[in-house]
C-alpha positions in Angstrom: 0.0 0.0 0.0 1.3 3.4 -0.9 1.9 5.8 2.0 0.1 9.1 1.8 2.0 12.1 3.1 -0.6 12.9 5.8 0.1 9.5 7.3 3.6 10.6 8.4 1.9 13.4 10.4 -0.7 10.9 11.7 2.1 8.9 13.3 3.6 11.9 15.1 2.5 12.5 18.7 0.2 9.5 19.0 0.5 6.5 21.3 2.8 3.6 20.5 -0.2 1.3 20.3 -2.0 3.5 17.8 1.1 3.9 15.7 1.5 0.1 15.7 -2.1 -0.5 14.5 -1.7 2.2 11.8 1.6 0.7 10.4 0.2 -2.9 10.5 -2.9 -1.6 8.6 -0.5 0.0 6.0 1.3 -3.4 5.4 4.3 -2.8 7.6 5.7 -5.5 9.9 7.1 -4.9 13.3 10.8 -5.7 13.1 12.7 -4.7 16.2 12.7 -2.5 19.3 15.9 -1.1 20.9 15.5 1.1 23.9 13.1 3.9 22.7 13.5 3.1 18.9 10.9 0.9 17.1 11.5 -0.4 13.6 8.8 -1.3 11.1 9.6 -2.5 7.6 8.0 -3.6 4.3 9.6 -4.0 0.8 11.8 -0.9 0.1 10.4 1.1 3.0 10.9 1.4 6.8 9.7 3.5 9.7 11.9 4.2 12.7 9.8 5.6 15.5 11.2 7.3 18.6 9.0 7.1 21.7 9.0 8.8 25.0 6.5 7.8 27.7 4.5 5.7 25.2 4.1 8.6 22.7 5.8 8.9 19.3 8.1 11.9 19.4 10.0 11.4 16.1 9.0 9.7 12.9 11.7 8.7 10.4 10.6 7.3 7.0 13.2 5.6 4.8 12.3 4.7 1.2 13.5 4.1 -2.3 10.5 5.7 -4.0 11.4 9.2 -5.3 7.7 10.1 -5.9 6.6 9.5 -2.3 9.6 11.5 -1.0 8.8 14.5 -3.2 5.0 14.1 -2.4 5.9 14.5 1.3 8.0 17.6 0.7 5.3 19.2 -1.5 2.5 18.3 1.0 4.5 19.9 3.9 5.1 23.1 1.8 1.7 23.4 0.0 -0.8 21.9 2.4 0.7 22.4 5.8 2.5 25.7 5.1 6.0 24.6 6.2 8.7 27.1 5.3 12.0 26.2 3.9 14.8 26.9 6.4 17.6 25.6 4.2 18.4 23.4 1.1 21.8 22.1 0.3 22.7 20.2 -2.8 25.9 18.1 -2.5 27.5 15.6 -4.8 26.3 12.7 -2.6 23.1 14.0 -1.0 20.5 16.7 -1.2 19.4 18.0 2.3 16.3 20.0 3.1 14.8 21.4 6.3 11.3 22.7 6.6 9.6 24.2 9.7 6.2 25.1 10.8 5.2 26.5 14.2 5.7 23.3 16.1 7.7 20.8 13.9 10.7 20.4 11.8 10.7 18.2 8.7 14.1 17.1 7.3 14.6 15.4 4.0 17.6 13.7 2.6 18.0 12.2 -0.9 21.2 10.1 -1.2 22.5 9.7 -4.8 25.4 8.6 -6.8 26.1 9.3 -10.5 22.8 11.2 -10.9 20.8 8.2 -9.6 18.8 8.6 -6.4 19.5 5.5 -4.2 17.5 6.2 -1.1 15.3 8.9 0.6 14.6 9.8 4.2 12.0 12.0 5.8 12.2 12.9 9.5 9.4 14.7 11.5 10.2 15.8 15.0 9.8 18.7 17.4 10.9 22.0 16.1 14.7 22.4 16.1 16.4 25.7 16.9 17.3 27.8 13.9 20.9 27.4 12.8 23.2 30.1 13.9 27.0 30.5 13.5 27.3 29.4 17.2 25.3 26.2 16.9 25.9 25.2 13.3 27.6 21.8 13.1 29.9 21.3 10.2 31.1 17.8 9.3 34.3 17.5 7.4 35.4 14.1 6.2 39.2 13.6 6.2 41.6 10.7 6.9 42.3 10.1 10.5 45.5 11.7 12.0 48.5 9.5 12.0 49.7 8.2 15.4 52.6 10.2 16.8 55.1 7.4 16.5 54.6 7.2 12.7 54.9 10.9 12.0 
């Protein structure tokens, strides 16, 4: 069964039991629970739910279907009036952040050689706006050599 964008929001801030029932009805199977993370999967798709006190506080949806990914982004912008906070287009991934009054939606499209390999959508409580003081920059580089080799 194809996921409709609204169903991602339907999973957010509901009870773990209600989320379980919804995902089973959508054709997902419970896979695993580790601490406060719950994994549901079906062919080419997975939900990772974070729960606190029996309530879903973060919804991560991983997929290989480009159309569903872009439907979710468009739904957030057009129907729910999420605003674009930033977009970055890198050689290996496109990253997007959208916010409304209460939530942050992040999207990531992983690609290689102009082919999109996987997509991820995350819905969670609104994050602080990036500033020069709290911006995290990740730089990939080889590890430093041990002192005895230098």
